[in-house]
N, C-alpha and C positions, 0 to 999 in steps of 0.2 A: 116469105113469109103469105103471109093468112090470104090466099085469096080473094074474100070476101071479107068483110070486116064494119061496121057501121062506127058511125065517127058522128059525136054530137057534143052540143054542151049541156050541163046541167042546169036547171035553176037552182036557183040560191041556198031554195031548204033541202035540195037535194045535195049540193054542195059539201052546206053546214053540217050535215050529216054523214059526211063521205068522212071528213075532215076532223069530226068527234070522233069516232070507227077508229079511224085511222090510229086517232092520237092515245088510243085509249089501249089501243093491242100494242104499240110503237112506244109507251110508254114515256111520250115526249107530248108535250102540246108546240102542235103546228101551227096554228096559231102566233106565235111565239117565232118560230122560224122564216117564217114567210112575212110578216112587220106586217103589211100591203095587204089591198084587196087582192081573192085570189076566185081563177075564175080554174073552174074545174070539167076539164072535157071528158069523158068517157066515149073508148076505144073497143065495141067490142069483138075479139075474133069467134073463134069454131075450142081457141082453148085456155082460154083468157079475160081478167074486164084487165086493160092499160087506162092509169088516170094521166091524164097527163094537168100536174098542174100549173097554172104562168104559163104553156106548151111545154113542159118538161111532161113526161114520161121516170117519175116517182114513183105511184104505188101498181100495186095491183091485186087481180082478185080470182084465185079459183075456187069457187064453188061458194062456201061460203067464209074464207078466208087470206085477209086483207096481207099487202105485205107489203112491203119496200123493192122498189127494183137497185140491180146494182150502180144506176147514174143517180143515185139520188143521195150524193153524195154530204151535204148538210146535216142529212142523217147520217150520215159514214163519224165523220167529226165526234160526234155525242154516243156509238153506240158502242159497245163492248167489239174488238178480236181477237179469234182464237189464228195467229202464225202457225202456218202449216210449211211441210219441208215438200220441197220438190220431187221429191219419189214421189207425194199427196197428186200431187197438183196433177196429172193426168187423169187419172181415177175421180175424183172431185168435180173437173169438169164436165164425168160423163154422166153425174150426176149419183155416185156414190157417197153418201155420209158420210162425215169426219169421225175416223174410229180414233179413238185413243194413242195409238200409238204415231200413229204419223203428226204428232201437235208437237209441234218447237214451244209452246210459251204462249200467255194470258194476258193481255191488258184490258184492263177492265172487267169488272164482275158484274154477271144476272146470274138467273132464277131456272127455275126451270123456264121451259116457253115462251120463255124473250130473244128479238130475236137478236145472232151477234153472224159478224162480217166474217168472212175468214178470207183471210191475203196468203199471198205465197213467200214464203220465205224474202228470196233472192232482190226480190225488187216492190213486193213491200202491197202486190193489187192487190183488190177485190177481183176474188172471184168468185167467190158465194153468198148467198144470203139466205142460210140457215138459220136452226128454232135447238136453243139446249135442247136437253136429253136429260142436265141435272144441272143440275145447284154451280157453283162456279167451286164450293168447298169442295164438296163429292167429283166435277168433275176433274182436277185440279187432285183428288189421289189417284184417280180411272188408270189403269194400263191397260187395258183393253176396253171394248167394246164400243159401237155410234154411242160421240158428248155432241152431238149436236146432225139433226137430222137436214138432209138437206133439202131443201126447197128451191131456189133460183140457182142459177150457177152461169159462166159464166159460156154460151155457144147453145142453152137448150133456146127452145121459138118464141120464146118473153124475150130476151135477149135480141134474137139474129130478127125479133121482129122491129124490138124498139131502134135498133141499128140502121134498118132502112128503111121507118117514121128520121130519123134526125139525121141523114140522107137527099132526103123529096128538099 
């Protein structure tokens, strides 16, 4: 866990701005997902900004790229996913991109640049959040190369930080 981090609630105007930015990028109306008043707390670390939404670490931002975390279950049910074979798991859980040969199947359609969850074939557990390198049709036809760019994975700094936050 990062030794130093700052934690503070965002003012409602800032919180609304973050929700709007994330809604656009995720292509989902987050206000409908949360339904009630949303409190957003910003945790600034040396590697990312993590946004606690009503106490849960659901969004993160590195540089100017905002993305869902692996614990954002409400988004997971709406987002497309890719199932990878178990041989790919150790590699993608070390930050490797998702390559065409490791993909078992696609669940849901996506466009280039959309967020896609990657799950393992055996347990169906979410192991990666990635960004599609191709539209669904092109990805499905591909037999080689990177299909999903790995953004956030089980075991990375954000994942480890979130787990330690949840343990407190």
